[in-house]
Phi, psi and omega in degrees: 000135182295146191288327173296322182292320179292329177291318179300324181285316177293325175294319170303319179290320174296321177292319182300313187290320177295316170305318180284326180291337177295329185251000182248116187290337176277348186249008178284162170299333190266356175287121182288341178277191180279161180284164173291168180306314183294316180293320178301319177289322176296314180295320179296321186291320185292318181299315185294312178300322180289321178297317182294321186289322186276353174259010179252127184285142179270182179293152183274000000 
């Protein structure tokens, strides 16, 4: 997978989580308990894509 594509995908996943968190009271930074199921899925997806991106070597 192309590193630029990974970056685009991880930034898109992070934006999707942020958009969701704006309207979800359980997914804000200030909520002390667990996130909702949708927020958890979105955050985990963004985290996995970011980890993959950061562990992929770029062009030399």
